[in-house]
C-alpha positions as CSV (number, residue, x, y, z in Angstrom):
1,V,-112.6,97.2,166.2
2,Q,-110.7,99.2,163.3
3,L,-107.1,100.5,164.0
4,Q,-106.2,103.6,161.6
5,A,-102.4,104.7,161.5
6,S,-101.0,107.3,160.4
7,G,-98.1,109.8,160.6
8,G,-95.8,108.5,158.6
9,G,-93.4,109.7,155.9
10,S,-90.0,110.9,154.3
11,V,-87.5,112.6,156.3
12,Q,-83.6,113.0,156.5
13,A,-81.9,110.8,158.7
14,G,-81.8,112.7,162.1
15,G,-85.1,113.6,161.4
16,F,-88.3,113.2,163.7
17,L,-91.6,111.6,163.1
18,K,-94.4,111.0,165.6
19,L,-96.9,108.0,164.5
20,S,-100.6,107.7,165.8
21,C,-102.8,104.9,165.7
22,K,-106.3,105.3,166.7
23,A,-108.5,102.8,167.7
24,S,-112.3,103.5,166.4
25,G,-115.3,101.2,168.5
26,M,-112.7,99.8,171.2
27,I,-114.3,100.5,174.7
28,L,-112.3,102.8,177.1
29,S,-112.4,99.8,179.4
30,T,-111.0,97.2,176.8
31,F,-108.5,99.9,175.5
32,I,-107.1,100.4,178.9
33,G,-106.7,97.4,179.7
34,S,-104.7,96.3,176.4
35,R,-101.4,95.8,175.4
36,M,-100.0,98.0,172.5
37,G,-97.3,97.6,170.2
38,W,-95.5,99.1,167.2
39,Y,-94.4,96.7,164.5
40,R,-92.3,97.5,161.6
41,Q,-91.5,95.3,158.5
42,A,-88.8,96.4,156.0
43,P,-88.3,95.5,152.5
44,G,-87.2,91.8,152.2
45,K,-87.3,91.1,156.0
46,Q,-89.9,90.0,158.2
47,R,-92.5,91.8,160.8
48,E,-90.4,92.9,164.1
49,L,-91.5,94.1,167.2
50,V,-90.3,97.7,167.7
51,A,-91.6,98.9,171.3
52,D,-94.9,97.5,173.3
53,L,-96.1,99.2,176.3
54,T,-98.6,96.8,179.1
55,S,-101.5,97.8,180.9
56,G,-99.7,98.5,183.4
57,G,-97.1,101.0,181.8
58,A,-94.0,99.3,181.8
59,S,-92.4,99.4,177.8
60,N,-90.2,97.8,176.3
61,Y,-88.3,98.4,173.0
62,Q,-85.8,96.9,170.3
63,D,-82.2,97.5,171.5
64,S,-81.7,99.8,168.1
65,V,-84.4,102.2,169.1
66,K,-83.6,102.7,172.7
67,G,-83.3,105.9,173.6
68,R,-84.6,107.2,169.9
69,F,-88.3,105.8,170.0
70,T,-91.1,106.4,172.9
71,I,-94.3,104.3,172.7
72,S,-97.0,106.0,174.9
73,K,-100.9,106.1,174.7
74,N,-103.9,108.7,175.4
75,N,-106.7,106.6,176.9
76,G,-109.2,109.0,176.1
77,K,-108.6,109.2,172.6
78,R,-108.0,105.4,172.1
79,T,-104.7,106.2,170.5
80,V,-101.1,104.8,170.8
81,Y,-98.3,107.0,169.9
82,L,-94.7,106.4,168.4
83,E,-92.3,109.2,168.6
84,M,-89.4,108.5,166.6
85,N,-86.4,110.7,166.9
86,S,-82.9,110.6,165.2
87,L,-84.1,108.4,162.6
88,E,-82.1,106.3,160.7
89,P,-81.8,105.2,157.1
90,D,-82.5,101.3,158.8
91,D,-85.5,102.7,160.6
92,T,-87.0,102.8,156.8
93,A,-90.4,100.4,157.1
94,V,-93.5,100.1,157.2
95,Y,-94.5,100.6,160.8
96,Y,-98.0,98.4,161.9
97,C,-99.9,99.2,165.3
98,N,-101.0,96.4,167.2
99,I,-103.4,95.9,170.2
100,E,-104.1,92.7,171.8
101,T,-106.9,93.1,173.8
102,G,-106.2,89.1,175.7
103,C,-109.2,87.9,173.3
104,R,-108.5,89.5,170.3
105,D,-105.2,90.7,168.1
106,Y,-105.9,93.9,165.7
107,W,-103.9,95.5,163.3
108,G,-103.4,98.5,161.8
109,Q,-102.8,99.1,157.9
110,G,-99.4,100.3,158.5
111,T,-97.7,103.6,157.5
112,L,-94.5,103.6,155.7
113,V,-91.5,105.3,157.1
114,T,-88.8,106.5,154.5
115,V,-85.6,107.8,156.3
116,S,-83.0,109.0,153.7
117,S,-79.3,109.2,154.1
């Protein structure tokens, strides 16, 4: 299984980006039954959870992104998304996708998001 993240880029404050993370080689039942998460790591800071989505469909967000970010998934495409609206300079970081299957923990390679003021 490999996680391939994409969608990062450079935007101005107030802009929008949609990150995608495709889980190649993961069988459908495993994908459906897994917890999905997006983390980020800003320069000089520790990696932090941005949002996660349980297998039951419950989502959880870091306070700083509530109301601006939305996590979702497409089971058929084995892909998890992070829609980011009203981006702020403090959102600048490398974003990582994560899938916890219960047996293993998979990470994507990271995609850089840069928000300028």
